[in-house]
C-alpha angles and dihedrals in degrees: 000000000000089000091053091050092050093047093049090050089056095055117109119269115265113266119250116254108263110236111224115238112259114260107245091205088067093055119106092239091061095059090042091053091050091052092044091051091048090051091050090051091052090048093048091048090051090050091050090049087055088049090244098139094166092057091044090051092051092050091049090051089054089057096056096083089049091052090051092049095046092050094044093079120093095247115017115206125246092251089053092049090049092051092048091045093050093055092045088049092052092047090049091051091050092051091046090052089054090051093248090137098164093053092043088052090056091059094042089048090054089057092045090054093041095054095038090060099038116116131228098032116220130186088260095050089048090050090050090048092053092048091051091047092052093046092051089050091049091050090050090051092050093045091053093051 
C-alpha cells in the first residue's frame, strides 16, 4: 500500500483543461457586420437602379473591409457568406454592365467557388450556385466574341 501511495505521488500533475477559443461568429460585431454589409448592398443596388454608378461604386468600396473581416474567421456563417456573395454579385453585375467582362467574371467566379464548396447544400445555395455558373458562362461567351 505504501508503494502504491508513493508511485501515485510521482505521477505527473493533471493537465489543465484547455479552454476552447471563442467562436468569433458568436461575437456581437459579427452579426453587426453582416447587417451592415447587407445594408450597403441594398444601398448600392438602389444607386444602380437610379443609374448612379459612381455612388454605387463608392458604396461597394465601403463594403470591402467588411467582406474581409467576415471571411477572416475560421468558419464563416451562411448569413455572412450570403451577404458577401450578394455584394460580389452586385459588383459583378455592375462590371458586366460596363462591359468589363473579365473583371465581372472574377466576381462571379468567386461566387461559383463559394457555393460549390459550401456544405451543407440547401435549395438557396444551389440556386446561387446555378446563377454564378450561368454568369461565368455568359462572361466567357462575351469575352470570346
